[in-house]
C-alpha positions in Angstrom: 63.5 -10.8 -14.9 62.0 -8.5 -12.4 59.7 -7.0 -15.0 58.4 -10.4 -16.0 57.7 -11.2 -12.4 55.8 -8.0 -11.9 53.9 -8.6 -15.1 53.0 -12.1 -14.0 51.9 -10.8 -10.6 49.7 -8.2 -12.3 48.1 -10.8 -14.5 47.5 -13.0 -11.5 45.8 -10.2 -9.7 43.7 -9.3 -12.8 42.7 -13.0 -13.2 41.6 -13.1 -9.5 39.5 -9.9 -9.9 37.9 -11.2 -13.1 37.2 -14.6 -11.5 35.7 -12.8 -8.4 33.5 -10.6 -10.6 32.4 -13.5 -12.8 31.5 -15.7 -9.8 29.8 -12.8 -8.2 27.6 -12.1 -11.3 26.9 -15.9 -11.6 26.0 -16.1 -7.9 23.6 -13.1 -8.1 21.9 -14.6 -11.1 21.5 -18.0 -9.4 20.0 -16.3 -6.3 17.6 -14.2 -8.4 16.5 -17.3 -10.3 16.0 -19.1 -7.0 13.9 -16.2 -5.6 11.9 -16.1 -8.8 11.2 -19.9 -8.8 10.2 -19.8 -5.1 7.9 -16.9 -5.8 6.2 -18.7 -8.6 5.8 -21.8 -6.5 4.1 -19.7 -3.7 1.9 -17.8 -6.1 -1.3 -20.0 -5.7 -1.2 -20.3 -1.9 0.2 -17.0 -0.6 -0.6 -13.3 -0.9 1.5 -10.9 -3.1 3.2 -9.3 -0.1 4.2 -12.6 1.4 5.8 -13.6 -1.9 7.5 -10.2 -2.2 9.0 -10.5 1.4 10.1 -14.1 0.8 11.8 -13.2 -2.5 13.7 -10.3 -0.8 14.8 -12.5 2.2 16.1 -15.2 -0.3 17.8 -12.6 -2.4 19.6 -10.8 0.4 20.5 -13.9 2.3 21.8 -15.6 -0.8 23.7 -12.5 -1.8 25.4 -12.4 1.6 26.3 -16.1 1.3 27.8 -15.5 -2.1 29.9 -12.6 -0.9 31.1 -14.5 2.2 32.0 -17.5 0.0 33.9 -15.4 -2.5 35.8 -13.6 0.3 36.8 -17.0 1.8 37.9 -18.1 -1.6 40.2 -15.0 -1.8 41.9 -16.2 1.4 40.4 -13.6 3.8 40.0 -14.5 7.5 36.3 -14.6 7.9 36.5 -15.0 11.7 38.4 -11.7 12.0 36.1 -10.1 9.5 33.0 -11.2 11.4 34.5 -10.0 14.6 35.0 -6.6 13.1 31.4 -6.6 11.8 30.3 -7.5 15.3 32.0 -4.5 16.9 30.6 -2.2 14.1 27.2 -3.8 14.5 26.9 -2.7 18.1 27.5 0.9 17.0 25.2 0.6 14.1 22.5 -1.0 16.3 22.3 2.1 18.5 22.0 4.3 15.4 19.4 2.0 13.8 16.8 1.8 16.6 14.2 3.4 14.3 14.9 0.9 11.6 14.5 -2.0 14.1 11.2 -0.5 15.2 10.1 -0.3 11.6 11.1 -4.0 11.0 9.1 -5.1 14.1 6.1 -3.1 13.0 6.5 -4.5 9.5 6.3 -8.0 10.9 3.0 -7.1 12.7 1.6 -5.7 9.4 2.6 -8.7 7.4 1.0 -11.1 10.0 -2.1 -9.0 10.5 -2.7 -8.3 6.8 -4.8 -5.1 7.1 -4.2 -4.5 3.4 -2.6 -6.1 0.4 -0.7 -5.0 -2.7 -3.2 -3.3 -5.0 -5.5 -2.1 -2.2 -6.5 1.5 -1.9 -5.6 2.8 1.6 -6.0 6.1 3.4 -3.4 7.1 6.0 -4.1 10.6 7.4 -4.6 13.0 4.5 -2.9 10.6 2.0 -4.7 8.1 -0.2 -3.3 5.8 -2.8 -2.7 2.4 -4.2 -0.3 0.1 -2.3 2.7 -0.8 -4.5 4.8 -2.8 -2.1 4.9 -3.9 1.6 8.4 -4.2 2.9 10.0 -4.7 6.3 10.8 -1.0 6.7 7.9 0.7 4.9 5.1 0.6 2.4 5.1 2.3 -0.9 2.0 4.0 -2.2 1.1 5.7 -5.5 -1.2 8.5 -4.9 -4.1 9.4 -7.2 -2.2 12.4 -8.5 0.6 10.0 -9.5 3.1 10.8 -6.7 5.3 8.2 -4.9 4.7 8.0 -1.2 6.8 6.0 1.3 5.3 5.5 4.8 7.4 3.9 7.6 5.8 0.9 9.2 6.1 2.4 12.6 3.9 5.3 11.5 1.3 2.9 10.1 1.1 1.0 13.4 0.5 4.2 15.3 -2.0 5.6 12.7 -5.6 5.0 11.7 -5.4 3.1 8.4 -8.5 2.9 6.2 -8.6 0.1 3.6 -11.0 1.6 1.1 -11.2 -1.5 -1.2 -11.2 -4.3 1.4 -14.8 -5.3 0.7 -16.4 -5.8 -2.7 -19.1 -3.1 -2.2 -19.0 0.4 -0.8 -21.4 3.1 0.2 -21.2 6.8 -0.7 -22.9 9.1 1.7 -24.1 12.7 1.3 -25.0 14.8 4.3 -27.1 17.9 3.6 -29.7 20.2 5.3 -33.1 21.1 3.9 -35.5 23.8 5.0 -38.0 23.0 7.8 -40.8 23.5 5.4 -39.7 20.5 3.3 -42.0 17.5 3.2 -39.7 14.8 4.4 -41.7 11.9 2.9 -41.6 13.6 -0.5 -37.9 14.2 0.0 -37.3 10.5 0.7 -39.4 9.6 -2.4 -37.3 11.9 -4.6 -34.0 10.6 -3.3 -35.0 6.9 -3.7 -36.1 7.7 -7.2 -32.7 9.1 -8.0 -31.1 5.9 -6.7 -33.4 3.7 -8.7 -32.5 5.5 -11.9 -28.8 4.7 -11.7 -28.0 1.1 -12.8 -24.8 0.9 -10.8 -26.6 1.6 -7.5 -27.4 -1.7 -5.7 -30.9 -2.5 -4.4 -29.5 -4.8 -1.7 -28.3 -3.3 0.6 -31.0 -0.7 0.0 -30.2 3.0 -0.1 -29.9 4.8 3.3 -32.3 7.7 4.2 -31.7 9.0 7.7 -33.1 12.1 9.5 -29.9 12.9 11.4 -31.0 16.0 13.5 -32.8 19.3 13.5 -30.0 21.8 13.0 -29.6 25.5 12.8 -29.7 25.5 9.0 -32.7 23.1 8.8 -33.3 19.3 8.9 -30.0 17.4 8.6 -30.4 14.5 6.2 -28.0 11.6 5.5 -28.5 9.8 2.1 -26.3 6.9 1.0 -26.2 4.4 -1.8 -24.3 1.1 -2.2 -22.4 0.0 -5.3 -19.5 -2.2 -6.5 -16.2 -0.6 -5.3 -14.9 -0.2 -8.9 -17.8 2.2 -9.6 -17.1 4.7 -6.9 -16.3 7.8 -9.0 -19.1 7.0 -11.5 -21.7 6.6 -8.8 -20.5 9.5 -6.7 -20.7 12.0 -9.6 -23.9 10.6 -11.1 -25.8 10.7 -7.7 -24.6 14.3 -7.1 -25.8 15.4 -10.5 -29.1 13.6 -10.3 -29.8 14.9 -6.8 -29.2 18.5 -7.8 -31.5 18.1 -10.9 -34.2 16.4 -8.8 -34.0 19.0 -6.0 -34.4 21.9 -8.5 -37.3 20.1 -10.3 -39.1 19.7 -7.0 -38.2 23.1 -5.5 -36.2 21.6 -2.7 -33.7 24.0 -1.2 -30.7 22.4 0.4 -27.2 23.1 1.8 -24.3 20.6 1.9 -23.2 19.7 5.4 -20.6 17.0 4.4 -19.4 16.1 1.0 -18.2 12.5 0.3 -14.5 11.7 0.1 -12.8 11.7 -3.3 -11.8 8.1 -3.1 
């Protein structure tokens, strides 16, 4: 009789566990579907990062509700449990000041929108494509295919360059030529180089600037405009054509500043 009672008790516990797991899986699926539907509904009116943040808020909030509901279904005293969480939360709060700072910084980034998912950004020496914008950090894939996580607090305190914010860009070469160089002829050569490259825009027109008279010679700034997707093509083509044109016209030069790689 005792064995039958213990067996029945074990079956009851097993059924409760299976019921808990089944409802948990069902609840998580429902929350995921809800987050997906809300994201699809927001797709036409909101940015990708807003959709991503909303989905995560719905998922984590819904997951918490499912867990609390299932615990209540098991007969646990939620008031006592929440009280224990409250005491633990105070201790965790002191240890999580950095996370809180990142969350606050993340809210500023989301509202300010200095960049979006898919933009190319430069933070310090790091440049890459924005993969996600979360409350704690942003994730970036660098151009040598590395994963980079930058805390939001760091972004708030740093200079962030959004390379692809605008549809057109300018690549700029800074170099020095000998004092004996005829500057009008140099300008004609450089503008001829720009005119031969289809991807270079006529409007805005190429930049030719006499920057200063330096130790090495006359410092020149030369820049051309193009659609942002053509950066590497234009950068390399202009460099190649400049070298060829300088050699053909006996113009001796020295590079002062080379354009960035991205």
